[in-house]
C-alpha positions in Angstrom: 12.5 12.1 23.3 10.8 8.8 22.9 11.0 7.3 19.5 10.6 3.9 17.7 14.0 4.0 15.9 15.3 0.9 17.6 15.2 -2.1 15.4 13.2 -5.0 17.0 12.6 -4.2 20.6 12.4 -7.2 22.9 9.3 -6.0 24.6 7.9 -6.8 28.0 5.9 -9.9 27.9 7.8 -9.6 30.1 -18.1 10.1 12.4 -21.0 8.6 12.0 -18.7 8.7 8.9 -17.6 12.3 9.7 -17.2 11.5 13.4 -13.9 9.7 13.2 -12.6 11.9 10.4 -13.2 14.7 12.7 -11.9 12.8 15.8 -8.6 12.0 14.2 -8.2 15.0 12.0 -10.9 17.4 11.3 -8.2 19.7 10.1 -7.7 17.4 7.1 -10.5 19.0 5.1 -7.9 21.2 3.5 -7.0 17.9 2.1 5.2 3.8 -22.3 7.7 0.9 -22.3 11.0 1.4 -24.1 14.0 -0.8 -23.4 17.0 1.1 -21.9 20.5 0.3 -20.8 21.3 3.1 -18.4 24.7 3.6 -16.8 25.5 6.1 -13.9 26.0 9.4 -15.6 24.6 12.9 -15.5 21.1 11.6 -16.0 21.4 8.9 -13.4 23.6 10.2 -10.6 24.5 8.6 -7.4 22.7 10.0 -4.4 24.4 9.1 -1.1 22.5 9.3 2.2 23.4 12.3 4.3 25.6 12.3 7.4 22.7 11.6 9.7 21.7 8.4 7.9 21.5 5.7 10.5 19.9 2.3 10.8 16.4 2.1 9.2 13.8 2.3 12.0 11.6 -0.6 12.8 8.4 -1.4 11.0 4.9 -1.4 12.5 1.5 -2.5 11.3 -1.9 -1.3 12.2 -4.2 -4.3 12.6 -7.4 -2.4 12.5 -10.3 -3.9 14.4 -8.5 -7.2 14.9 -9.5 -9.1 18.0 -6.9 -9.7 20.7 -6.9 -13.4 20.1 -6.4 -12.9 16.4 -3.4 -10.6 16.9 -1.9 -13.0 19.4 -2.0 -15.8 16.8 -0.8 -13.5 13.9 2.2 -12.4 15.9 3.4 -16.0 16.1 2.3 -17.2 12.7 3.2 -14.2 10.5 4.3 -10.9 12.0 7.3 -12.1 14.0 8.7 -14.3 11.3 8.2 -11.5 8.7 10.2 -9.1 10.8 7.4 -6.7 11.8 8.4 -4.9 15.0 5.2 -3.4 16.3 1.4 -3.9 16.1 -0.8 -0.9 16.5 -4.1 -2.1 18.0 -7.5 -0.5 18.0 -8.5 1.2 21.2 -8.8 -1.3 24.1 -11.0 0.6 26.5 -14.8 0.1 27.0 -16.8 2.0 24.4 -20.3 2.7 23.3 -22.4 -0.1 21.9 -22.9 -0.2 18.1 -21.9 -2.0 14.9 -20.0 0.9 13.3 -16.2 1.0 13.4 -16.1 4.3 15.1 -17.7 3.1 18.3 -14.3 2.0 19.4 -13.3 5.7 19.5 -16.1 6.7 21.9 -14.8 5.8 25.4 -17.3 5.0 28.2 -14.7 4.0 30.8 -11.1 3.0 31.1 -11.8 -0.7 31.6 -9.8 -2.8 29.2 -12.9 -4.6 28.0 -14.2 -4.1 24.5 -15.8 -5.9 21.6 -12.2 -7.0 20.6 -11.7 -8.9 23.8 -11.4 -8.9 27.6 -8.5 -7.6 29.8 -7.2 -11.2 30.1 -7.2 -11.7 26.4 -5.4 -8.3 25.9 -2.8 -9.3 28.4 -2.4 -12.7 26.7 -2.0 -11.0 23.3 0.7 -8.7 24.6 2.6 -11.6 26.1 2.2 -13.8 23.0 3.4 -11.1 20.7 6.3 -10.3 23.0 7.4 -13.9 22.8 7.4 -13.5 19.0 9.5 -10.4 19.2 6.6 -8.0 18.4 5.7 -5.0 20.5 2.1 -3.8 21.1 1.3 -0.1 20.7 -2.2 0.6 22.0 -4.4 3.3 20.5 -5.1 5.5 23.5 -8.2 7.7 23.1 -7.6 10.4 25.8 -8.9 13.6 24.2 -12.6 12.9 24.6 -15.3 10.6 25.7 -18.6 9.8 23.9 -20.6 11.8 21.4 -23.9 10.4 22.6 -26.5 12.9 23.8 -28.8 10.2 25.3 -27.6 8.3 28.4 -26.5 4.7 27.8 -24.6 1.7 29.0 -21.2 0.8 27.6 -19.9 -2.5 26.2 -18.8 -3.7 29.7 -21.9 -2.5 31.5 -20.7 1.0 32.7 -23.5 3.6 32.7 -22.8 7.0 31.2 -24.2 10.3 30.2 -22.7 12.7 27.6 -20.8 14.6 30.3 -21.0 12.2 33.2 -18.8 9.0 33.6 -19.1 7.7 37.1 -15.8 7.2 38.9 -13.9 9.1 36.1 -15.2 12.4 34.9 -18.0 14.8 35.7 -19.1 18.1 34.1 -20.0 19.4 37.6 -16.3 19.0 38.5 -15.1 21.0 35.5 -13.7 17.9 33.6 -15.0 19.0 30.2 -14.4 21.9 27.8 -17.4 23.9 26.5 -16.8 26.6 24.0 -19.0 29.4 22.6 -19.4 28.3 19.0 -23.0 27.8 17.9 -23.0 24.0 18.6 -19.9 23.8 20.8 -18.0 22.2 17.9 -14.8 23.4 16.2 -15.8 25.8 13.5 -12.4 27.3 12.5 -9.2 25.3 12.3 -7.2 28.5 12.0 -8.1 29.2 15.6 -5.9 27.1 17.9 -8.2 27.8 20.9 -11.1 26.2 19.1 -9.0 23.2 17.8 -7.9 22.4 21.3 -10.9 23.6 23.4 -14.0 22.8 21.4 -15.7 19.5 20.6 -15.1 17.3 17.6 -18.5 16.6 16.3 -20.2 16.5 19.7 -17.6 14.3 21.4 -17.3 15.3 25.0 -14.0 17.1 25.1 -11.9 16.5 28.2 -10.3 19.4 30.0 -6.8 17.9 29.8 -5.3 21.0 31.4 -6.8 20.2 34.7 -4.9 18.1 37.3 -7.7 15.6 37.8 -8.2 14.9 34.1 -4.5 14.5 33.5 -4.1 12.2 36.5 -7.0 10.0 35.5 -5.8 9.7 31.9 -2.2 9.1 33.1 -3.6 6.3 35.3 -5.2 4.7 32.3 -2.0 4.8 30.3 -0.1 3.4 33.2 -2.6 0.5 33.4 -1.9 -0.3 29.7 1.9 -0.3 30.5 1.2 -2.6 33.4 -0.2 -5.0 30.9 3.0 -4.9 29.0 2.4 -2.6 26.0 5.5 -1.1 24.4 3.8 2.2 24.0 0.8 4.2 22.8 -0.7 6.0 19.9 -2.2 9.2 21.1 -5.5 9.6 19.2 -6.4 13.2 18.3 -3.3 14.6 19.9 -3.8 17.7 17.7 -6.8 18.6 19.8 -4.8 18.8 23.1 -2.0 21.3 23.8 1.4 19.5 23.6 2.0 20.2 27.3 -1.2 18.4 28.2 -0.1 15.3 26.1 3.3 15.5 27.9 1.6 15.5 31.3 -0.5 12.5 30.5 2.5 10.6 29.2 5.0 11.8 31.8 5.3 8.5 33.7 5.8 6.3 30.7 9.1 4.3 30.6 11.8 6.2 28.8 11.9 3.6 26.0 8.2 3.6 25.4 7.0 4.0 21.9 4.9 7.2 21.5 3.0 7.9 18.2 0.9 11.0 18.1 -1.9 11.8 15.6 -1.5 15.4 14.5 -2.9 16.0 11.1 -1.1 18.7 9.1 -3.4 21.3 7.6 -2.3 24.2 5.4 -1.9 27.5 7.2 -3.1 26.0 10.5 -1.6 27.2 13.8 -1.4 23.7 15.3 1.3 21.8 13.6 3.0 18.4 14.0 6.3 20.1 14.9 4.9 21.3 18.1 4.5 17.8 19.5 7.9 16.1 18.7 9.1 16.7 22.3 6.6 14.1 23.4 7.6 11.4 20.8 7.1 10.6 17.1 4.2 12.1 15.1 2.3 10.7 12.2 3.2 12.6 9.0 0.0 12.6 7.0 1.8 14.5 4.1 3.7 11.4 3.2 0.7 9.2 2.2 -0.9 12.2 0.4 2.2 12.8 -1.7 2.6 9.2 -2.6 -0.8 9.4 -4.4 0.5 12.1 -6.8 4.0 10.5 -7.3 2.4 7.2 -8.3 -0.1 9.0 -10.5 2.1 11.0 -12.7 4.3 13.5 -10.9 8.1 13.3 -11.2 8.7 9.7 -10.0 12.2 10.5 -8.8 10.8 12.7 -6.0 9.9 9.6 -4.1 13.6 9.5 -3.1 13.4 12.9 -1.4 10.0 12.5 0.1 10.1 14.1 3.5 12.7 16.7 2.7 10.2 19.4 1.9 7.5 20.6 4.3 7.5 17.4 6.5 8.9 16.4 9.8 12.5 15.3 10.2 12.8 11.6 9.6 13.5 10.6 13.2 10.3 12.4 14.3 8.0 11.0 11.6 5.7 8.0 11.5 4.6 7.3 7.9 1.9 5.3 6.3 0.3 4.6 3.0 -3.2 4.4 4.5 -5.0 4.2 7.8 -8.5 3.6 9.1 -9.5 7.2 8.5 -7.8 8.0 5.2 -8.9 4.8 3.4 -12.5 6.0 4.1 -12.2 9.6 3.2 -10.2 9.0 0.0 -7.3 11.1 1.1 -4.8 8.3 0.4 -4.6 5.1 -1.5 -6.4 2.0 -0.2 -6.1 -1.7 -0.8 -8.6 -1.4 -3.7 -6.2 0.9 -5.7 -3.9 -0.6 -8.3 -0.8 1.2 -7.1 -1.4 0.5 -3.4 1.1 -2.3 -3.3 3.7 -0.1 -5.0 3.1 2.6 -2.4 3.9 0.2 0.4 6.9 -1.1 -1.5 8.3 2.4 -1.9 7.7 3.1 1.8 9.6 0.0 2.8 12.4 0.7 0.3 12.9 4.2 1.6 14.6 5.6 4.7 12.2 8.3 5.7 10.3 7.9 9.0 9.1 4.9 10.9 6.8 3.0 8.4 3.5 1.6 9.6 1.7 -0.9 7.3 -2.0 -1.3 7.5 -4.3 -4.3 7.6 -8.1 -4.1 8.0 -11.2 -5.3 6.2 -13.0 -4.6 3.0 -16.1 -2.4 3.1 -18.7 -0.8 0.9 -20.2 1.5 3.5 -17.6 3.7 5.2 -19.4 3.4 8.5 -19.4 -0.4 8.4 -17.8 -2.1 11.3 -15.8 -5.4 11.2 -17.6 -8.8 11.1 -19.3 -9.4 14.4 -21.4 -12.1 16.1 -25.0 -11.6 17.3 -23.7 -10.1 20.5 -21.5 -7.6 18.8 -18.2 -9.2 19.5 -15.7 -8.9 16.6 -15.1 -12.2 14.9 -11.5 -13.4 14.8 -9.7 -12.3 11.6 -9.2 -15.0 9.0 -6.7 -14.5 6.2 -7.5 -16.3 2.9 -4.9 -18.7 1.5 -4.3 -16.4 -1.5 -3.9 -13.1 0.3 -2.5 -10.6 -2.1 -3.1 -7.3 -4.0 -5.9 -7.1 -6.5 -8.1 -9.6 -4.7 -11.8 -8.8 -5.2 -12.8 -9.0 -1.6 -16.4 -9.1 -0.4 -17.3 -6.5 2.3 -16.1 -7.7 5.6 -13.3 -9.9 4.3 -9.9 -9.2 6.0 -7.3 -7.6 3.7 -4.3 -9.3 5.4 -1.5 -7.2 3.8 1.0 -8.7 6.2 0.5 -12.0 4.4 1.1 -10.7 0.9 4.3 -12.3 -0.4 5.6 -9.1 -1.9 5.2 -7.2 1.4 7.0 -10.0 3.2 9.7 -10.0 0.5 10.2 -6.2 1.0 10.4 -6.6 4.7 13.3 -8.9 4.1 14.8 -6.5 1.6 14.5 -3.7 4.1 16.4 -5.6 6.8 19.1 -6.6 4.3 19.7 -2.9 3.3 19.5 -1.5 6.8 21.2 1.8 7.0 22.7 1.9 3.5 22.5 5.1 1.4 20.7 5.5 -1.9 22.9 4.9 -4.9 22.7 4.3 -8.7 19.4 6.1 -9.3 17.9 5.7 -12.7 14.7 7.4 -13.8 15.4 7.7 -17.5 12.1 5.9 -18.2 9.2 8.2 -17.1 7.2 5.5 -15.3 10.2 3.5 -14.0 12.4 4.2 -11.0 15.5 2.1 -10.2 17.9 2.5 -7.3 20.2 0.7 -5.0 20.8 1.0 -1.3 24.6 0.9 -0.9 25.8 -2.5 -2.2 23.1 -4.3 -0.3 20.0 -4.2 -2.5 18.5 -3.0 -5.8 14.9 -2.3 -6.7 13.1 -1.4 -9.9 9.5 0.0 -9.6 7.2 0.3 -12.6 4.1 2.5 -12.0 2.8 2.1 -15.6 -0.1 -0.1 -16.4 2.0 -2.0 -18.9 5.0 -4.2 -18.3 8.4 -2.7 -18.9 11.5 -4.6 -20.2 14.9 -3.1 -19.8 18.4 -3.3 -18.5 19.6 -1.5 -15.4 22.8 -1.1 -13.4 23.2 -2.5 -9.9 25.8 -2.1 -7.2 25.6 -5.8 -6.3 28.2 -8.3 -7.3 27.7 -10.5 -10.3 25.6 -13.5 -9.6 22.0 -14.9 -9.5 19.7 -13.5 -6.9 16.1 -14.2 -5.8 13.5 -11.6 -6.8 11.8 -10.9 -3.4 8.7 -9.5 -5.2 7.7 -13.2 -5.2 8.3 -13.4 -1.5 11.2 -13.7 0.9 14.3 -15.3 -0.6 14.4 -17.9 2.1 10.8 -18.9 1.6 10.0 -18.3 -2.1 12.3 -21.0 -3.4 13.5 -18.3 -5.9 10.5 -18.8 -8.2 11.8 -15.7 -9.9 15.5 -14.7 -10.2 17.6 -11.8 -11.4 21.0 -12.4 -13.0 23.7 -9.7 -12.6 26.3 -9.7 -15.4 30.0 -9.1 -14.9 29.6 -5.5 -16.0 27.1 -4.8 -13.2 24.0 -4.8 -15.3 20.9 -6.9 -15.2 17.9 -7.3 -17.5 14.3 -7.8 -16.3 10.7 -7.4 -17.3 9.0 -5.5 -14.6 5.2 -6.2 -14.4 2.6 -3.5 -14.8 2.3 -1.7 -11.5 4.9 -4.0 -10.2 8.5 -4.3 -9.1 11.7 -6.3 -9.1 13.9 -6.3 -6.0 16.9 -8.3 -4.9 19.5 -8.1 -2.1 23.0 -9.3 -1.3 21.8 -12.0 1.1 19.4 -13.5 -1.4 21.6 -15.5 -3.6 19.8 -18.2 -5.7 21.2 -21.7 -5.8 
C-alpha cells in the first residue's frame, strides 16, 4: 500500500457552486474560567499510545489555486523551513475557460497548461520545492471531463464538446458512461451503480472500466510523475470503483503518495474503507467532528478522534477544511474563531496524515482567485501580518502557513514525534491539557474568555518558549512557560487560544 507516513521525503527534483460539491462529494449532503491545580489522578489519567504508535506522519498543505511560480517561491521561503512535507496543488491539466474556481475541475485535455501556469513553470515548481525538501502532490481529475453542453475551446486552445475530446476520448468509442436516471445524473447515493456510473451534475463521466480510458488516464498520471511529482490526489475517487482507480495508478512508483477523495456518507454502500488498498483516503469525518468538539461537546474526545467510525490512522488523511467544505459550511473555515485551534489540535494529535489549507477569502462561493485580464491567476501575496482573525477582503490570500502559531505547532509536532499521550487534564470544561511523552505539553482553551490556571507537565523543570508565539528558534521567546520543580506550571491561556512548549525549546 502506498502511504505518506514517511517523515520528510527527499522527492525527485530529482458546481457552479453545487458542481464541485457534487464533483468531490455529492454524497456529503447527509452532512467559565476557574483556576485549577490538577495532578494526575482518577480525573486526569495518563493515556499512553497503543502498541502501533509510530512516528507521526508528515504534514501536507493544500495551496488552493496558488500559481506554480507562487508555490515555487513559497516552498523555499516558508514551507521548507517550517517543516511542511507536501504541497497539494490544484489540478494542473488544461480546463474550461472561466473566472470561477471550479473551472479547474473541468478537464479539456491532459496538457499540463492551465491558468496557474505552463508545463515549464510546473516542472520548475516541482524542482524548486524538491530542493527545499517539499514534495508536490498533484490533484488529478480522472473521473470526468467537462460539464459544458456547448462546444468550446479550453485554456490551452484545445477544442472540445461535451462527450468529444480529440485525441483523448470519444462517446462514439464508448469512453463515457450514460445512465437511465431522468437527467443522467446521480439521483440516489444509496445505489452504488449510480454513484459510480452516473454523472455528477452533468460532468461527462469517463468509463474508467474500459482499457482505453484506463490507459489514457494512466498515461496522464505517468506524465505528472515524469515531471517529478511525489504523488497524486485522486479527485472524486468515490465515483470510480476501487479497481478502476487501482488500474489507473498501477504504474506509479511504489513510494508515490496517493490521497483519494472518498466522502463518507451515512448508510451509503460506497465507503472509504473500500479504497485503502490503493493508498490513503481523506477522512471527512475528522473535520466534521472537530466542529462539535470545539463548539461544546466533550472536549476530551479530541484525543480519541478517529477511534470511532473512521479509517485506521495509517490509512487516513485528515484536514480542518478544504476547498469544498469551506464553501458548503460542512467544516470550519479561516473566518471562524476556533479555526486556529482546530488546526492546532490536528497538529498536536497523532491520527492520520494532516493536511493544512491555504486559499483566499471570498464572499461569493463561486468566486475564483485573483486573475489578470487574460484569466491567469495572479501570484499569491502574503501580507506582513498573516494570522488568524484578520479581516481579509475578498480575494486576499489567507496564508495559514505563515501564521506564527501554525509554524510553532509544526515545530512542536516534530519535537514530539512518536511520543504517546500522557498527563491528560480536562477538569475545566473548556480547557484540555496534555503532554506527548516527555517531549511536549499543550493547553488548549476553546472558551471565549482567557483562562488562568496551573497544570502538570511531564517536562523537566526549567523555562521554555511558548510556541504559540512562533517557533522557539525564531520567536525569540517572546512568551515563556516556567516549569516548577514539582512539575507544574502556571499560565493564562488566551480566549480561543493555546499555550504549548517542548523539550527542545528551552529559553535563555
